[in-house]
N, C-alpha and C positions, 0 to 999 in steps of 0.2 A: 560451534554448532555445525551440524551437517544436515542440510535440507533434504527431506525425503519426498515431500509432496507440497506443491503450491497450486493455488487456484485464485482467480480474480473474477469479480463481477463489477462491471462499470455500468452505471446508469446515469443518463442525463436527467436531472431533476428540474432544471429551469433553463430553457433554451435562450431566454433573453440575456442572461448574464454572460456566458453560460456557466452552469453549475453542475459538477460531476460528483456522484457519490461512488466511491471506490471501496469495495469490500474485499479484503485479502484473507485467504485462509492458508496458513503455513503450518506444516507438520515437520518437526525436526528432531534430531538426536542431539543430546548434549554430550559432546566428546570430552571436554575438559573444563574444569572450573577451579578458580583459586578462592580460598577463603574457607571459613568454617560454616558450611551450610549442610544440614542434615538432609540428604536427598532421599532418605527412607521415609520421611514424614510427608504425607500427601499435601498438607497445608503449605509446606515450603515449595513444593513443586508448583502448586497453583499460583502462589505469589510470584515465583520466578517466571512462570508463563505470562502472567499479567504484566510484569515489569518489562519483559522482553517485547511483548506486543505493543506496549506504549512507546517504547524506544523505536520500534519499526514504524509506527505511525508518525512520530516526529520526523524521523529521517526521510520517510517517503514524501512528506509535505515539503521538506527542504529541497529534495531533488526535483520535485514538480516546480517549485518556485525558480530554481536555478535554470531548469529547462525553458521556462517561460522567459527568463531574462535573455537566454540565448536564442529564443524564438525557434526552439526545436521540440516538436511534438513526438517524442520518442515513445510515448505510451499509447498513441493512437486515439487520443481523445477526439480528434477531428473525424475519424471514421465512426465513432460512437455518436457524435453530433449528426453527421450526415444520415446515418441509419435510423436515427430517432426522430428527426424533423423531416416530415414529408415535403417534397418539392422545394427543398431549401436551395438547390442549384448553387451551392456555395462554392466559390472559386478558392484556390489555394491562398490567394492574397487576402480575400475576405475572411477566411478562417484564421489566418495568422493575426489579423487585427482583433478578432474575437478572442483568440487564444491568449493574448496579452492580459485580458481581464478575467480569464477563467478562474473560477473558485472551485475548490475541491475539498470534500470531506473524506477522510480516510479512516477506516476501521480495520483492525487486524485481529483475527481470531488465531492466536498462536497456541500450539500444543506440543508438548514434549512426549515422545513415545518411549524413549530409553535414555538412561543417563550413563555416562562413562566414568572416567577417572577423575578423582578429586585430589587436589594437591594441598 
């Protein structure tokens, strides 16, 4: 895969837990694929997009959980929290305590724009 365009939308849906809803939009080119998949059939392309999107969702959740274990907010969820909750006056230490219990829902809208070589 070669990523062409990505965007994300993060929303705090519950400040008490906290709970984040992450929506990712990814557009990519398929450079190479192994196997007998007819890429001229639009149904196969749609199925491939769906399966790749599901895999991205699973992997993203794994990375979020790993970052929580390491107490590293690399995605900037703390900034989303601070900008969504008025007068939170949240310190870095308070956020890291909340971050340990953060719940996230991830949805990926994945689309292929071109396909490349099949083997």
